[in-house]
N, C-alpha and C positions, 0 to 999 in steps of 0.2 A: 701252623694250622694242620690239623689231622686230615688226611686225605679220605674222601668218600669212595675212592676207587679201589678195585681189588688189589691184592698184594703185589701183583706184577706191575703195578703203576707207582710203586714207592719211589720217593725222590732220591734215588741213588744213581746218578749218571754213570754209565759204563765207559768202556774204552773210548778215548777221543778218536773221532773219525780221521781218516788220512787227509782229506782235503776239506776246506772250509764249507763248500757247498753240500757236503755229505752230512753235515751236522744240523740238528734242530735249531741251534743258535743262529745259523745262517738264515733259516726260514723266518725266525722271529725278527732279527735285525733288518732283514730286507723286505719284510712284509709290507710296510708303507710304500716303499719304492716299487715293489712288484705290483701291488694292488693299483697304485696310481697309474702305472704303465698299462695294466690290464684294462682299467677304466677308460683310459684314453683310446687304446686300440679297440676296445669294445664299443666305445662311443662312435668311433669311425665305422666299425662293423654295423652297429645299429643304424647309423645314418644311411649307409648305403643299402642296408636291408630295407629300410623304410622307403627310400626313394625308388628302390626296385619294385616294391609292392605298389607304390603310388603310380609308377609308370605303367605297370600291368593293369591296374584298375582303370586308369584313364583310357588305355587303348582297348582293353577287352571288356570293361564294364563289370558290374557285380557278378553276372552269370558266367562270363569268361574266366574271371578270377576265381570264382567258386569251383570251376572245373579244374584249374591248376591246383587249388587246395585239396580237392578230392584225390588227385593222383599222388600228391605228397603225403596225404593221410594214409593212403594204401601202402605207400613205400614205408611209412613208419611201422605199420603192422609187420611187414616183412623183416624190418630191421630188428625188431624185438626178438625174432627167432634166431638171430645170429650174434647180436651184440650183448648177450647175457654174460659173456666172459670178458667184456671190455674193461670193467673196473679192476679185474685181477692184474691188468698190466700196471696199474698204479700201485695196487696193494703189494705185489711181489716185486715190481720193478724198483720201487723206492728201497726196499730191503736189499735187493741185489746191488743197486747203485751205491748204497752206503758201504757195503762190504767189498765191492770189486771195482767201483767207478765205471761199470758197464751194466747193460741190461740185456745181454746176449740171450741168456736162457729164457728170460721172461718174454722177450720180443718174439723169438722163433717158436717157442712152445705154444704161445697163444695163437700165433699165426697158423700153426699146424692144427689147432682146434678150429680156427675160423674157416679155413678152406673147405674141409669136408662138410662143415655146417652149411656153408653157402650152397654147395652141391645138393645137399639134402633138401634144402628149402626149394631149390629149383625143381627137383624131382617130384616133390609133393605139391607143386603149385596148383594142380588140378583140385586139391582139397581146400586150399585157403583162398585162391583168387576168385572163383565164381561167386561165393557169398559176399566178398568185398565189393566186387563189381556191381552186384545187385544192391547192396546197402548204400554204397556211395554214388550209385548211378554213373558208373564209369563208362566212357565211350568204348566202342569196339576197337580192338587193336591197341589198347593202352598198356597191355601187360609188359611189353618190352621196355616202355618208358619207365614203368614202376621198377622193374628188375634192374635196369641200368642205374637208376637213381639210388636204390638201396644198396647195391654193390659198391658204388663209388663212395657213398657216405660211410659204409662199413670199414673200408680201408683207410679212409681219411680219419675216422674216429680212432682207429688203431694207432695211427701215427701221432695224432694229437695226445692221446694218453701216454704214449711213449715219451713224448717231450715233457709231459708233467712228471713222469717217473724219474727223469734225469734232472728235474728241477730247473727247467728252462721255460717258465711260464710266459715270460715276455716275448720270447721267440714264437711260442704257440699263438699268443694273442696277435702278434704282428702278422703271422701267416694267415690267420683267420680274417684279419682286416683286408689283406691282399686278396683273399678269396672273394669277399663280398664286393670289393671294388671291381674285380674282374667280372663278376656276374653282372653288375650294373652296366659296366662298359659293353659287355656282350649284348645285353638287352638294347642298349642305345644303338649299337651297330645294326642289330636286326631291325629296329624301328626305322632307322635311316634307310635301310635297304627295302623297307616295306614287307618284311618277312616275319614280323613279330606276331606269333599266335601262341596258343596253348602248348603245342608240341615243341616249338622252338624255345619257349620259355623254360620248359622242363629240361630240355637238353642243356641249357645254360646252367641250371641248378645241379646237373649231374656231372657234366664234363669238367667244369672248373674245379670242383673238389677232387676229382680224379687227378687232374694236373697238379694240384697242391700236394697230393699224396707223395708224388715223386720229388717235389721240392723239399718236403719234410724229411724224406729218406736221405737226401743229400746231407742235411744237417745232422742226421742220426748216424751217419755211416761209421764213425769211429767208436760209437757205443754199441752197435749191433752187428757190424760186419767183422767178425773175428772167429777164431776156432770155436766150434760148438759141437757138443755131444748130446744126443737126445736122452733126456732123463725122464723115465716113466714115472718115478716117484714125484718129481716136480710137477709134471703134467697132472698127475692125480691130485696133488694139493691145489692146483689152480681150478680143476674141475669141481672138487669138493667145496672150495670157497665160493665158486660161481653158481653151483646148482640151485641154491635158493633164489638167485637172481633171475633164473629162467622163468619160474612162475611169477616172480616180481615184475619182470619185463612184460610178460604176456598179460597179466592182470592189470599192471600199471597203465596199459593202453586204455582200459575201461574206466580209469579214474581221472582222465585228463581231457584235453580239447579234441582228441581224435574221435573218441566215442561220441562226444558232443556233435561232431560233424555228421556222424551216422544218423543220430536222432533228428537233427535239423534237416538233413537231406531227405529224410523219410516223412517227417511231419509237415515240412514246408517246401521251399523251392531251392534250386541252386543259387538263385539270387540272394535268398535269405542266408544261405551258407556263406556267401561272399561277404555279406554285411556283418555277420557274427564273427567271421574270420579276421576282419579288421580289428575288432576288439581283442581277440586272442593274440593276434600278431603283435600289436603295440604293447599289450601287457606282458607278452613273452619277451619282447625286447627289453622292457624294464626289468624283468626278472633275471636277466643276464647278469645284473650287478651282484646279487647274492650267489649266483652260479659261479661267478669269477672268484668270489671269496672261497667257495667250496673247493675250487681247483687248487687254491693255495693251502687250505686247511687239511686236505687229504694227505699231502706229503708231510706237513708239519705234525699232524697227530700220529702218523705212522712213525715218524722219527722220534717223537716224544715217547711213544710206546716202546720203541726199540731201545731207547736210552733210559727207560724206567723213570720218567719224570712226570709225576702226577699232580703236583701242587698247582702248576700253571693251568692244567686242564680243569681242575676243580674251581679255581677262581674265575676262569673264563666263563663257565656255565652259570656261576652264581651271580656275577655282576655285569660282565661285559655283554653276554648274549641278550639279556632282557633290555639293556640300554640300546643296543643296536636294533632290536626289534621295534622299540618305540620310535626310534629315528626313521626306520623304514616305513612305518605306518604313516608318519607325517609326510614323508616323501611321496608315498602313494596317493594320499589325499590331495596334495598339491598338484601332482601330475594329472589326476582325473579332473580336478577343477579347471585346469588349463585345457584339458581335452574337450571339455564341454563346449568351448568356444572354437578351438582349432580344428577338431575333426571335420565339422561341416565346411569350414573355410578351406581346408586342404584337400579333402576327398570329394567334396561336393554335397549338395543337399540329399542325394540318393543314399548317403551313408549316415544321416542323422540318427537313425535307429541304432547305430553302433555305440552311441554314447552311454546308454544305460548298462548294457552288459560290460562295457569297458570299465565303468566305475565299480561295478560289483566284482569283477575279476581282479582288478588291481587291489581292492580292499581284501579280497580273499587270499591274496598272495602273502599276507602277514602270517598266515598259518604255515605256509611253505618256508618262510624265511628262517625260523629256528632249525628246520631240518637241513636246509641248504648251508647254513653257516655254523653248524655244530653237530647236530644229531647224526646226520648221514656220515660225515667224516669219522666220527667217533665209532660208530658201529662197524665201519670198514676196518678201522685200525684194530678193533677187537676181533676181527674176522667173524663178527656176528651178523652175517648177511641175511640170516633168517628174519631179522627185525624188519628189514625193507620188504621182504616177501609178505609177512603178515600185515604190515601197514598197507601194502598195495591191495591185498585181498579185501581188507575191511573197507578201504576208501573206494575201491571199484564197486563193491556191492552197494555202498551208499550212493555212489554217483548214478548207477543204473536205476536203482529204486526211485530216487528223487527225480531223475529225468522222466521216468514214466509217470510219476505223480504230478510234477510241476509243469512240464512243457505243454500238455494239452490245455492247461488253464492259463498259464502266464507266458507262453511262447519262449522267445529267446531269453527273457528275463528269468524265467524259471530254470532254463538250462544253465545260466550263469550261477544262480544260487545253488543248484545241485552240485556244480563244480566246487563252490566254496565249502559246502558241507563235506564233500569228499576230502578236500585239503585239511579240514578240521579233524576229521576222523584219522587221517594219516598222521597228523601232528600228535594227537593223543596216543596213538598206538606206539609211535617212536618213543615218546616219553615214558610210557608204562614199561616197555621192555627194557629201555636203557636204565630206568630206575632200578629194576631188578638185577640187571647185568652189572652196572657200574655205579649205582647209587647217585645218578645225576641229579643235582638239585633243580627243582622247578623254579625257585626264586620267584620273580614277579612277572613271568612271561604273560600271564593272562591279563593283568592290568595294562601291560605294554601294548597288547593287541586291541584293547577296547576302543580307543579313539577312532581308528580308521574303520572298524567294523560298524560302530555306531553311525558314522558319517554315511556309509554305504546304505544302511537300513533307512536312514533319513532320506537319502536321495531316491531310493527305490519307492518310498511312499509319497514323497512330495515333488520330486523332479526339480528341486530348487538347489542349485549348486552353492549359493551363498549361505543358506541355512545349514546345509550339510558341512560346509567348511567351518562354520561357526561352532557347530556341535563338536567337530573334531578338535578345534582349538580349545574350547572350554574344558572338555574332558581331559585333553592332553595336558593342559596347565595343571589341573588337579593331580594327575598322576605324577607329573614332574615334582610337584611340591611334596607329595607323600613319599616319593622314592628318591629324594634329593641326596640322601646319604649314599645310597647305592650308586647313583649316577656319578658322584664324586669319586667313589672307590673305583668305579669302572675307568674313569679318566686317569687316575694315578696308576692303576694296574696296567693300563695300556702303555703308559710311559715306562713303567718298571719292567715290562716284558722285554723291551728292547735292550735293557741294561743288564739283564741276567742271562 
């Protein structure tokens, strides 16, 4: 089969790597094992994240939980100002690991970029914090909590990406699970001591990741603690690669749940923010499954690119990606159908209003799915980070516009649909740019997306979960019948990937 990718993706593997883990073949052969391991650890992480949220909502109520969400949302704004170089740890770390079995230069050069960046954000806090405090209705004296939380997570993300760079995803997933377990255990201890409030909860979410950073460094020690010389050229390469990700990170904030928090906090109440945040938290937990796949695809695509192996990439985007997208849509509809009954049962009648935005947000995640399990990893492996930047700009503009348009009329339902539209715009932007850059085939992504989106529209109009589930099933069966040949190809391709 002729490749649709540029010349540097021709199927001519280069020199055999020194160790098995340095090869793209290792990524492919171990993908099922790694992914299952990540799913299990993420399942544990998701469970303890969920019960932590449940515990806080039961103790503090919607308004108290909304206050915690507001502080975390403010921390996320600060993080985008420093984490714009974090992806470069994976992009250049995998390259360095393949060549040297270490990531010394990548780890320390990125850290040398991160530290002054942190200092700069602190020095200009009088510019970004007062507007955030006003928009999110933050309590007085919350700045130190926000700063502690975002610094701790910045270092923890650096360590996690370093573990991905040396292709140790299972260790990363395990440490993340330990982090979530530790946070829940800390919250329980505070509850037993009668000291669980908004401040102590945020401290748990900040100090535990900081502790896990040191644990991660222990496992990284033989890959990063060795002779190192500062390389200005290498630092320049990392900065040039990451520069488009700075506006992407800044603008990306406005295309997701955190700008939604600003709108809801201003149009409605902190209690409404807590109710909407339940929907975003649960949908965010579910979205971790494709995020996990992305964490495996990033090293794989970079390795395939370095070894000049294009045919696997072309077949992946032609048959496997749309098949996975269809399966993800079915999964989302089933989860939201179950959520209709379990959200009030678990969180209480005060959170019944979370059901509608939850259904919409989960269905909208089908637009994010192809990005997370293909487009994002490919653009990074091509060093085409400008694609993410433009996608973020377009989706953020759409999210802000439709929030202004829909929230005054439809409330949190309109906010959820604005987010879905933003995800759709991001998906289209990624495809258009990658089509021009690497001739990525569209295949049948849009039919794969249709069943879950149709079910969400139906639920938004009728509020009937049974009719919505039926709509998804009927359209889904029709799509499966029409694309049955491609689905079979995807199955055989997935098997053959492991054997080549």
